[in-house]
C-alpha atoms as one frame of an Amber mdcrd trajectory, in Angstrom:
protein
 -18.254  13.032   6.410 -21.532  11.292   5.763 -21.946   9.104   8.800 -18.748
   9.660  10.803 -18.835   8.869  14.475 -19.649  12.218  16.109 -18.764  13.761
  19.444 -19.327  17.369  20.516 -20.488  18.475  17.063 -17.349  17.257  15.292
 -16.270  14.013  13.669 -14.623  11.740  16.231 -14.038   8.704  14.036 -14.010
   7.459  10.464 -16.047   4.376   9.608 -16.289   2.197   6.505 -19.391   4.145
   5.412 -17.212   7.275   5.238 -14.695   5.768   2.795 -16.380   6.987  -0.406
 -16.675  10.601   0.770 -13.153  10.482   2.216 -11.922   9.210  -1.160 -13.609
  12.091  -2.989 -11.840  14.527  -0.683  -8.484  12.910  -1.301  -9.030  12.947
  -5.046  -9.828  16.652  -4.895  -7.343  17.890  -2.280  -4.536  15.389  -2.737
  -4.488  15.514  -6.505  -0.723  15.882  -6.939  -0.433  12.614  -8.851  -3.862
  12.682 -10.410  -4.271   8.941  -9.852  -7.466   7.047  -9.167  -8.478   6.636
  -5.541 -11.184   3.977  -5.905  -8.765   1.103  -5.239  -7.658   2.599  -1.950
 -11.258   3.469  -1.012 -12.123  -0.224  -1.377  -9.072  -1.225   0.654  -9.984
   1.285   3.398 -13.582   0.067   3.507 -12.382  -3.539   3.801  -9.742  -2.728
   6.446 -12.174  -0.790   8.624 -14.927  -3.395   8.515 -17.127  -2.570  11.507
 -14.374  -0.662  13.328 -13.691   3.060  13.549 -10.451   5.052  13.258 -10.326
   7.939  15.735  -9.996  11.501  14.483  -7.853  13.518  16.880  -7.540  17.235
  17.512  -3.890  18.170  17.036  -4.298  20.972  19.578  -5.320  18.497  22.305
  -2.702  18.771  25.086  -3.332  15.124  26.036  -2.152  13.981  22.603   1.236
  12.316  22.963   2.266  11.849  19.359   0.848  11.372  15.891   2.310   9.225
  13.152   1.423  10.180   9.595   0.977   7.191   7.316   0.570   7.617   3.601
   1.328   6.385   0.143   3.353   8.136  -2.506   2.911   7.215  -6.119   0.210
   5.769  -8.282  -2.278   3.405  -6.669  -2.650   1.747 -10.073   0.628  -0.063
  -9.365  -1.072  -1.797  -6.432  -3.842  -3.077  -8.677  -1.271  -4.460 -11.119
   0.367  -6.386  -8.252  -2.924  -7.934  -7.059
C-alpha cells in the first residue's frame, strides 16, 4: 500500500489514498472476469472519505469472526445503472 495506516511494520488500515493501488492489485490478482476496476476504486475512495478500514491478521486469537464481502460479475453493469 502507498500510505496505509501502519502498525508494527505492517498495514493496519486502508485509507482512501490506498484505493488506486488496491485497485491495481485487484485488477491483477482478481482478474477472473477481466472487468475494469476504476468504477469500484472511485466508489471505495468516496465511501472511505477520511476514515480507515482495519486490516486484521486472521491468525489473531482475539479475532471473533470475519465476514467476506465482495462482488461477482462485471462492474460495468453498475455504471450502466447509475
